[in-house]
TORVOTI-975640 format. One record per residue (C-alpha): residue number from 1; residue in three letters; x, y, z. Coordinates in nm, 4 decimals. Last residue first. Layout:
# TORVOTI-975640
+-----+------+----------+----------+----------+
|  nr | rest |       xx |       yy |       zz |
+-----+------+----------+----------+----------+
| NUM |  ALA |        X |        Y |        Z |
...
+-----+------+----------+----------+----------+
***
This chain:
# TORVOTI-975640
+-----+------+----------+----------+----------+
|  nr | rest |       xx |       yy |       zz |
+-----+------+----------+----------+----------+
| 276 |  LYS | -20.2790 |  -8.6838 |  -6.6212 |
| 275 |  ILE | -20.3199 |  -8.3147 |  -6.5297 |
| 274 |  THR | -20.6731 |  -8.1890 |  -6.4775 |
| 273 |  ALA | -20.6363 |  -7.8325 |  -6.3551 |
| 272 |  LYS | -20.7735 |  -7.6584 |  -6.0449 |
| 271 |  LYS | -20.5022 |  -7.7849 |  -5.8101 |
| 270 |  ARG | -20.2322 |  -7.7107 |  -6.0696 |
| 269 |  LEU | -20.3537 |  -7.3516 |  -6.1097 |
| 268 |  GLU | -20.3414 |  -7.2885 |  -5.7348 |
| 267 |  ASP | -19.9896 |  -7.4320 |  -5.7024 |
| 266 |  MET | -19.8821 |  -7.2171 |  -5.9989 |
| 265 |  LYS | -20.0168 |  -6.9039 |  -5.8300 |
| 264 |  LYS | -19.8411 |  -6.9781 |  -5.5006 |
| 263 |  LYS | -19.5116 |  -7.0457 |  -5.6770 |
| 262 |  MET | -19.5426 |  -6.7273 |  -5.8857 |
| 261 |  VAL | -19.6258 |  -6.5137 |  -5.5828 |
| 260 |  GLU | -19.3169 |  -6.6418 |  -5.4001 |
| 259 |  LYS | -19.0891 |  -6.5977 |  -5.7015 |
| 258 |  PHE | -19.2384 |  -6.2536 |  -5.7654 |
| 257 |  LYS | -19.1636 |  -6.1478 |  -5.4097 |
| 256 |  GLU | -18.7923 |  -6.2080 |  -5.4618 |
| 255 |  MET | -18.7994 |  -6.0414 |  -5.8035 |
| 254 |  LYS | -18.9795 |  -5.7375 |  -5.6631 |
| 253 |  LEU | -18.7260 |  -5.7172 |  -5.3819 |
| 252 |  ARG | -18.4402 |  -5.7018 |  -5.6347 |
| 251 |  GLN | -18.6106 |  -5.4491 |  -5.8608 |
| 250 |  GLU | -18.6999 |  -5.2264 |  -5.5646 |
| 249 |  ILE | -18.3424 |  -5.2427 |  -5.4384 |
| 248 |  PHE | -18.2097 |  -5.1313 |  -5.7796 |
| 247 |  VAL | -18.4609 |  -4.8460 |  -5.7970 |
| 246 |  LYS | -18.3644 |  -4.7223 |  -5.4478 |
| 245 |  VAL | -17.9900 |  -4.7376 |  -5.5142 |
| 244 |  GLU | -17.9122 |  -4.3677 |  -5.5661 |
| 243 |  ASN | -18.1914 |  -4.2521 |  -5.3345 |
| 242 |  PHE | -18.0524 |  -4.4633 |  -5.0482 |
| 241 |  SER | -17.7084 |  -4.3066 |  -5.0847 |
| 240 |  LYS | -17.4111 |  -4.4911 |  -5.2303 |
| 239 |  THR | -17.1252 |  -4.5558 |  -4.9881 |
| 238 |  MET | -16.7851 |  -4.4259 |  -5.0943 |
| 237 |  SER | -16.4289 |  -4.5193 |  -5.1892 |
| 236 |  PRO | -16.2455 |  -4.2289 |  -5.3546 |
| 235 |  LYS | -16.2859 |  -4.1484 |  -5.7250 |
| 234 |  LYS | -15.9893 |  -4.0986 |  -5.9616 |
| 233 |  ASP | -15.9884 |  -3.9436 |  -6.3093 |
| 232 |  GLU | -15.8047 |  -3.9469 |  -6.6419 |
| 231 |  LEU | -15.5061 |  -4.1641 |  -6.5506 |
| 230 |  TYR | -15.3061 |  -4.2298 |  -6.8689 |
| 229 |  ILE | -15.1412 |  -4.5702 |  -6.9101 |
| 228 |  ILE | -14.8811 |  -4.6750 |  -7.1703 |
| 227 |  HIS | -14.9114 |  -5.0518 |  -7.1808 |
| 226 |  TYR | -14.6771 |  -5.3247 |  -7.3086 |
| 225 |  GLY | -14.8087 |  -5.6653 |  -7.4151 |
| 224 |  PHE | -15.1131 |  -5.8762 |  -7.3289 |
| 223 |  GLN | -14.9428 |  -6.0888 |  -7.0603 |
| 222 |  THR | -14.8603 |  -5.7655 |  -6.8799 |
| 221 |  LYS | -14.5749 |  -5.5120 |  -6.9014 |
| 220 |  VAL | -14.6194 |  -5.1503 |  -6.7957 |
| 219 |  PRO | -14.4099 |  -4.9146 |  -7.0107 |
| 218 |  GLU | -14.2161 |  -4.6448 |  -6.8196 |
| 217 |  LYS | -14.3038 |  -4.2838 |  -6.7429 |
| 216 |  THR | -14.6729 |  -4.3715 |  -6.7073 |
| 215 |  VAL | -14.9086 |  -4.0838 |  -6.7913 |
| 214 |  THR | -15.0470 |  -3.8154 |  -6.5633 |
| 213 |  GLY | -15.3777 |  -3.6270 |  -6.5377 |
| 212 |  LYS | -15.4799 |  -3.7743 |  -6.2012 |
| 211 |  LYS | -15.1866 |  -3.9082 |  -6.0019 |
| 210 |  MET | -15.0773 |  -4.2711 |  -6.0333 |
| 209 |  SER | -15.0575 |  -4.5477 |  -5.7711 |
| 208 |  PHE | -15.3941 |  -4.6969 |  -5.8690 |
| 207 |  VAL | -15.2816 |  -4.7256 |  -6.2327 |
| 206 |  LYS | -14.9611 |  -4.9107 |  -6.1475 |
| 205 |  ASP | -15.0982 |  -5.1785 |  -5.9177 |
| 204 |  ASN | -15.3934 |  -5.2560 |  -6.1474 |
| 203 |  PHE | -15.1815 |  -5.2860 |  -6.4635 |
| 202 |  ALA | -14.9355 |  -5.5239 |  -6.2952 |
| 201 |  PRO | -15.2173 |  -5.7199 |  -6.1265 |
| 200 |  VAL | -15.4544 |  -5.7719 |  -6.4276 |
| 199 |  MET | -15.7545 |  -5.5377 |  -6.4192 |
| 198 |  GLN | -16.0748 |  -5.5662 |  -6.2160 |
| 197 |  GLY | -15.8936 |  -5.5986 |  -5.8835 |
| 196 |  LYS | -15.9244 |  -5.2397 |  -5.7751 |
| 195 |  SER | -16.2204 |  -5.0529 |  -5.9219 |
| 194 |  PHE | -16.3067 |  -4.9594 |  -6.2804 |
| 193 |  TYR | -16.4180 |  -4.6439 |  -6.4625 |
| 192 |  GLY | -16.3991 |  -4.6220 |  -6.8412 |
| 191 |  LEU | -16.1336 |  -4.8118 |  -7.0342 |
| 190 |  ASP | -16.0802 |  -4.5436 |  -7.3020 |
| 189 |  GLY | -15.7870 |  -4.6177 |  -7.5340 |
| 188 |  GLY | -15.8971 |  -4.3453 |  -7.7758 |
| 187 |  ASN | -16.2134 |  -4.5296 |  -7.8710 |
| 186 |  SER | -16.0550 |  -4.7108 |  -8.1644 |
| 185 |  GLY | -15.7813 |  -4.8294 |  -7.9288 |
| 184 |  SER | -16.0230 |  -4.9875 |  -7.6804 |
| 183 |  PRO | -15.9915 |  -5.3309 |  -7.8447 |
| 182 |  GLY | -15.6119 |  -5.3311 |  -7.7833 |
| 181 |  THR | -15.3506 |  -5.3045 |  -8.0607 |
| 180 |  SER | -15.2918 |  -4.9350 |  -7.9901 |
| 179 |  GLU | -15.0997 |  -4.7292 |  -8.2509 |
| 178 |  LYS | -15.3297 |  -4.4900 |  -8.4381 |
| 177 |  LYS | -15.6363 |  -4.4643 |  -8.2176 |
| 176 |  ALA | -15.4192 |  -4.4780 |  -7.9065 |
| 175 |  LEU | -15.1832 |  -4.2159 |  -8.0548 |
| 174 |  GLU | -15.4637 |  -3.9626 |  -8.1018 |
| 173 |  ILE | -15.6095 |  -4.0357 |  -7.7583 |
| 172 |  LEU | -15.2638 |  -3.9917 |  -7.6041 |
| 171 |  LYS | -15.2180 |  -3.6627 |  -7.7890 |
| 170 |  GLU | -15.5539 |  -3.5282 |  -7.6684 |
| 169 |  LYS | -15.4836 |  -3.6285 |  -7.3071 |
| 168 |  LEU | -15.1383 |  -3.4701 |  -7.3057 |
| 167 |  LYS | -15.2656 |  -3.1496 |  -7.4708 |
| 166 |  ASN | -15.5534 |  -3.1345 |  -7.2226 |
| 165 |  GLY | -15.3164 |  -3.1122 |  -6.9248 |
| 164 |  SER | -14.9498 |  -3.1966 |  -6.9801 |
| 163 |  LEU | -14.7015 |  -3.2607 |  -7.2605 |
| 162 |  SER | -14.3210 |  -3.2936 |  -7.2596 |
| 161 |  LYS | -14.3172 |  -3.6719 |  -7.2113 |
| 160 |  LEU | -14.5938 |  -3.7646 |  -7.4539 |
| 159 |  GLN | -14.3841 |  -3.8302 |  -7.7653 |
| 158 |  ALA | -14.1205 |  -4.0053 |  -7.5513 |
| 157 |  ILE | -14.3935 |  -4.2311 |  -7.4091 |
| 156 |  ILE | -14.4722 |  -4.3431 |  -7.7660 |
| 155 |  LYS | -14.1077 |  -4.4291 |  -7.8325 |
| 154 |  LYS | -14.0908 |  -4.6199 |  -7.5037 |
| 153 |  ALA | -14.3945 |  -4.8299 |  -7.5977 |
| 152 |  LYS | -14.2437 |  -4.9240 |  -7.9356 |
| 151 |  ASP | -13.9217 |  -5.0336 |  -7.7643 |
| 150 |  GLU | -14.1156 |  -5.2375 |  -7.5099 |
| 149 |  THR | -14.2845 |  -5.4359 |  -7.7855 |
| 148 |  LYS | -14.6378 |  -5.5505 |  -7.8653 |
| 147 |  VAL | -14.8342 |  -5.2311 |  -7.8106 |
| 146 |  LEU | -15.1276 |  -5.1312 |  -7.5867 |
| 145 |  ILE | -15.2172 |  -4.7650 |  -7.5437 |
| 144 |  HIS | -15.4149 |  -4.6856 |  -7.2332 |
| 143 |  ARG | -15.6974 |  -4.4760 |  -7.0945 |
| 142 |  ALA | -15.8068 |  -4.4641 |  -6.7323 |
| 141 |  HIS | -16.1018 |  -4.3766 |  -6.5103 |
| 140 |  VAL | -16.0266 |  -4.4836 |  -6.1558 |
| 139 |  SER | -16.2158 |  -4.6402 |  -5.8683 |
| 138 |  GLU | -16.1884 |  -4.6584 |  -5.4899 |
| 137 |  LYS | -16.4265 |  -4.9263 |  -5.3732 |
| 136 |  GLU | -16.8000 |  -4.8766 |  -5.3581 |
| 135 |  LYS | -17.0134 |  -4.9501 |  -5.0536 |
| 134 |  PHE | -17.3682 |  -5.0376 |  -5.1495 |
| 133 |  GLU | -17.3626 |  -5.4026 |  -5.0427 |
| 132 |  ASP | -17.2193 |  -5.2997 |  -4.7074 |
| 131 |  ILE | -17.5483 |  -5.1211 |  -4.6290 |
| 130 |  ASN | -17.7441 |  -5.4474 |  -4.6348 |
| 129 |  LYS | -17.9690 |  -5.4021 |  -4.3296 |
| 128 |  ASN | -18.0050 |  -5.0276 |  -4.3774 |
| 127 |  TYR | -18.0874 |  -5.0609 |  -4.7479 |
| 126 |  TYR | -18.3285 |  -5.3523 |  -4.6952 |
| 125 |  LYS | -18.5190 |  -5.1592 |  -4.4255 |
| 124 |  LYS | -18.5246 |  -4.8501 |  -4.6460 |
| 123 |  LEU | -18.6865 |  -5.0439 |  -4.9330 |
| 122 |  GLU | -18.9392 |  -5.2139 |  -4.7059 |
| 121 |  LYS | -19.0456 |  -4.8780 |  -4.5578 |
| 120 |  ASN | -19.0756 |  -4.7302 |  -4.9070 |
| 119 |  SER | -19.3311 |  -5.0002 |  -4.9818 |
| 118 |  ILE | -19.2819 |  -5.2588 |  -5.2566 |
| 117 |  LYS | -19.5762 |  -5.3271 |  -5.4878 |
| 116 |  ILE | -19.6302 |  -5.6402 |  -5.6950 |
| 115 |  ASP | -19.8946 |  -5.5927 |  -5.9660 |
| 114 |  ASN | -19.6217 |  -5.5209 |  -6.2221 |
| 113 |  LEU | -19.4744 |  -5.8686 |  -6.1694 |
| 112 |  LEU | -19.8021 |  -6.0506 |  -6.2255 |
| 111 |  LYS | -19.8601 |  -5.8373 |  -6.5349 |
| 110 |  LYS | -19.5109 |  -5.9263 |  -6.6614 |
| 109 |  GLN | -19.5752 |  -6.2956 |  -6.6033 |
| 108 |  TRP | -19.8998 |  -6.2878 |  -6.8037 |
| 107 |  VAL | -19.7294 |  -6.0844 |  -7.0807 |
| 106 |  GLN | -19.4473 |  -6.3393 |  -7.0991 |
| 105 |  VAL | -19.6790 |  -6.6423 |  -7.0934 |
| 104 |  ALA | -19.9013 |  -6.4951 |  -7.3664 |
| 103 |  LEU | -19.5894 |  -6.4224 |  -7.5728 |
| 102 |  GLU | -19.4641 |  -6.7787 |  -7.5387 |
| 101 |  LYS | -19.8043 |  -6.9240 |  -7.6327 |
| 100 |  LYS | -19.8452 |  -6.7103 |  -7.9416 |
|  99 |  MET | -19.4734 |  -6.7578 |  -8.0131 |
|  98 |  ARG | -19.5073 |  -7.1319 |  -8.0633 |
|  97 |  GLN | -19.7863 |  -7.0911 |  -8.3193 |
|  96 |  GLU | -19.5970 |  -6.8146 |  -8.4996 |
|  95 |  LEU | -19.2831 |  -7.0287 |  -8.5111 |
|  94 |  LYS | -19.4701 |  -7.3097 |  -8.6844 |
|  93 |  LYS | -19.6230 |  -7.0575 |  -8.9287 |
|  92 |  TYR | -19.2809 |  -6.9047 |  -8.9974 |
|  91 |  GLU | -19.1344 |  -7.2476 |  -9.0713 |
|  90 |  ALA | -19.4053 |  -7.3125 |  -9.3320 |
|  89 |  LYS | -19.3703 |  -6.9639 |  -9.4808 |
|  88 |  TYR | -18.9912 |  -6.9982 |  -9.5063 |
|  87 |  GLU | -19.0153 |  -7.3394 |  -9.6748 |
|  86 |  ALA | -19.2801 |  -7.2182 |  -9.9206 |
|  85 |  SER | -19.0563 |  -6.9285 | -10.0306 |
|  84 |  LYS | -19.1630 |  -6.5641 |  -9.9976 |
|  83 |  THR | -18.9115 |  -6.4722 |  -9.7251 |
|  82 |  ILE | -18.6327 |  -6.6381 |  -9.9256 |
|  81 |  GLY | -18.7074 |  -6.4259 | -10.2339 |
|  80 |  THR | -18.3546 |  -6.3021 | -10.3038 |
|  79 |  LYS | -18.4218 |  -5.9451 | -10.1857 |
|  78 |  LYS | -18.5994 |  -6.0554 |  -9.8695 |
|  77 |  ALA | -18.3163 |  -6.2901 |  -9.7734 |
|  76 |  ASP | -18.0626 |  -6.0197 |  -9.8649 |
|  75 |  GLY | -18.2214 |  -5.7759 |  -9.6214 |
|  74 |  TYR | -18.2378 |  -6.0427 |  -9.3509 |
|  73 |  ILE | -17.8689 |  -6.1208 |  -9.4046 |
|  72 |  LEU | -17.7714 |  -5.7528 |  -9.3766 |
|  71 |  GLU | -17.9903 |  -5.7038 |  -9.0673 |
|  70 |  LYS | -17.8399 |  -6.0109 |  -8.9026 |
|  69 |  SER | -17.4879 |  -5.8865 |  -8.9787 |
|  68 |  ILE | -17.5651 |  -5.5445 |  -8.8258 |
|  67 |  LEU | -17.7028 |  -5.7160 |  -8.5151 |
|  66 |  GLN | -17.3854 |  -5.9262 |  -8.4865 |
|  65 |  LYS | -17.1645 |  -5.6176 |  -8.5278 |
|  64 |  LEU | -17.3568 |  -5.4422 |  -8.2480 |
|  63 |  VAL | -17.3110 |  -5.7477 |  -8.0249 |
|  62 |  GLN | -16.9339 |  -5.7458 |  -8.0817 |
|  61 |  GLN | -16.9139 |  -5.3708 |  -8.0199 |
|  60 |  ARG | -17.0996 |  -5.4096 |  -7.6902 |
|  59 |  PHE | -16.8671 |  -5.6922 |  -7.5820 |
|  58 |  ALA | -16.5613 |  -5.4803 |  -7.6650 |
|  57 |  LYS | -16.7077 |  -5.1976 |  -7.4554 |
|  56 |  GLN | -16.7819 |  -5.4280 |  -7.1625 |
|  55 |  ARG | -16.4439 |  -5.6038 |  -7.1567 |
|  54 |  ASP | -16.2296 |  -5.3451 |  -6.9730 |
|  53 |  ALA | -16.5125 |  -5.2840 |  -6.7252 |
|  52 |  PRO | -16.5270 |  -5.6482 |  -6.6156 |
|  51 |  VAL | -16.8725 |  -5.8076 |  -6.6791 |
|  50 |  GLN | -17.0859 |  -5.7763 |  -6.3640 |
|  49 |  ASN | -17.3056 |  -5.5088 |  -6.5223 |
|  48 |  PHE | -17.3930 |  -5.7615 |  -6.7941 |
|  47 |  ARG | -17.5533 |  -5.9939 |  -6.5391 |
|  46 |  GLY | -17.9099 |  -6.0242 |  -6.6708 |
|  45 |  GLN | -17.8558 |  -6.3709 |  -6.8170 |
|  44 |  THR | -17.5297 |  -6.2587 |  -6.9833 |
|  43 |  ALA | -17.6495 |  -6.3143 |  -7.3422 |
|  42 |  GLN | -18.0006 |  -6.1953 |  -7.2563 |
|  41 |  MET | -17.8751 |  -5.8752 |  -7.0962 |
|  40 |  LEU | -17.6393 |  -5.8061 |  -7.3864 |
|  39 |  GLU | -17.9074 |  -5.8666 |  -7.6512 |
|  38 |  GLN | -18.1485 |  -5.6332 |  -7.4726 |
|  37 |  ASP | -17.8802 |  -5.3660 |  -7.4365 |
|  36 |  VAL | -17.7968 |  -5.3835 |  -7.8087 |
|  35 |  GLU | -18.1632 |  -5.3418 |  -7.9029 |
|  34 |  GLU | -18.2007 |  -5.0488 |  -7.6597 |
|  33 |  GLN | -17.8889 |  -4.8787 |  -7.7990 |
|  32 |  THR | -18.0642 |  -4.8705 |  -8.1349 |
|  31 |  ILE | -18.0100 |  -5.0294 |  -8.4747 |
|  30 |  PRO | -18.1712 |  -4.8068 |  -8.7385 |
|  29 |  LYS | -18.2924 |  -4.9472 |  -9.0742 |
|  28 |  GLY | -18.1973 |  -4.7080 |  -9.3565 |
|  27 |  ASN | -17.9822 |  -4.9564 |  -9.5466 |
|  26 |  VAL | -17.8217 |  -5.0578 |  -9.2179 |
|  25 |  SER | -17.8067 |  -4.7740 |  -8.9646 |
|  24 |  ALA | -17.5879 |  -4.7752 |  -8.6559 |
|  23 |  LEU | -17.5884 |  -4.6694 |  -8.2908 |
|  22 |  THR | -17.9294 |  -4.5007 |  -8.2824 |
|  21 |  GLU | -18.0224 |  -4.3784 |  -7.9338 |
|  20 |  ALA | -18.3698 |  -4.5040 |  -7.8398 |
|  19 |  SER | -18.2555 |  -4.5951 |  -7.4906 |
|  18 |  ALA | -18.3615 |  -4.8608 |  -7.2415 |
|  17 |  MET | -18.1555 |  -4.8834 |  -6.9210 |
|  16 |  ALA | -18.4311 |  -4.9381 |  -6.6678 |
|  15 |  GLY | -18.6485 |  -5.1424 |  -6.9014 |
|  14 |  THR | -18.3463 |  -5.3483 |  -6.9969 |
|  13 |  LEU | -18.2940 |  -5.4272 |  -6.6306 |
|  12 |  LEU | -18.6505 |  -5.5194 |  -6.5444 |
|  11 |  LEU | -18.7298 |  -5.7157 |  -6.8596 |
|  10 |  THR | -18.3961 |  -5.8969 |  -6.8420 |
|   9 |  THR | -18.4533 |  -5.9902 |  -6.4786 |
|   8 |  LEU | -18.8008 |  -6.1043 |  -6.5797 |
|   7 |  LEU | -18.6822 |  -6.3374 |  -6.8515 |
|   6 |  ILE | -18.3875 |  -6.4746 |  -6.6557 |
|   5 |  THR | -18.6099 |  -6.5401 |  -6.3524 |
|   4 |  VAL | -18.8695 |  -6.7214 |  -6.5644 |
|   3 |  LYS | -18.6038 |  -6.9238 |  -6.7449 |
|   2 |  ASN | -18.4419 |  -7.0499 |  -6.4254 |
|   1 |  MET | -18.1248 |  -6.9072 |  -6.2660 |
+-----+------+----------+----------+----------+
***
């Protein structure tokens, strides 16, 4: 994926998922969901949605921590006079000169992209031709508690054994926050929705055999340790409707057309220019 494609994929996807929700505040400076999303899309070259479900939340937390660290360092740099130093000003001027050109290129590309229109007929034709692309596998929404030993796992299961319904879920969340060694522990063991094959085999096989609202009666062993799994929800396999994927299809077709328009435009500019 070249730089132009990465840039525009990021612009498209972050634009679609942008949110002003504040996730943290550092000395009064808010860090928003939009900022985190932009960092994630750039770090994964526009493919964050392809990151396994059990890693997405940990990845988000990591990026949020990085943005908090940057804000802390920037605050200290201002406080200690770094931003007023001759070295900083000289480097800033160099960066400013580079960014003038980079920003002009980005805005030029964005305008070229925005001028591309995709008809509803084209969108429906793509949907009908690629219907298999929009078929979703059976998926589940699960929570888990991860511990190092089987004995510890069995003791936790014993605390859950007599519970059911909301009381079971609430207790598992409480214990996940207290006992789980996994990255999802602080969030009550929540792994979100995921389809078959996204988790390690032993975990995958067990969770997809469970009934909604139940917890494993025995610990599930994987290379990470011992899991106590709670199945919160289950969705059957399905095909997304045209209206559900219309925006996604439009983004994809826009990118394909953009590459063609971009090549044609660059060929025209080269013919008119004096390049030695």
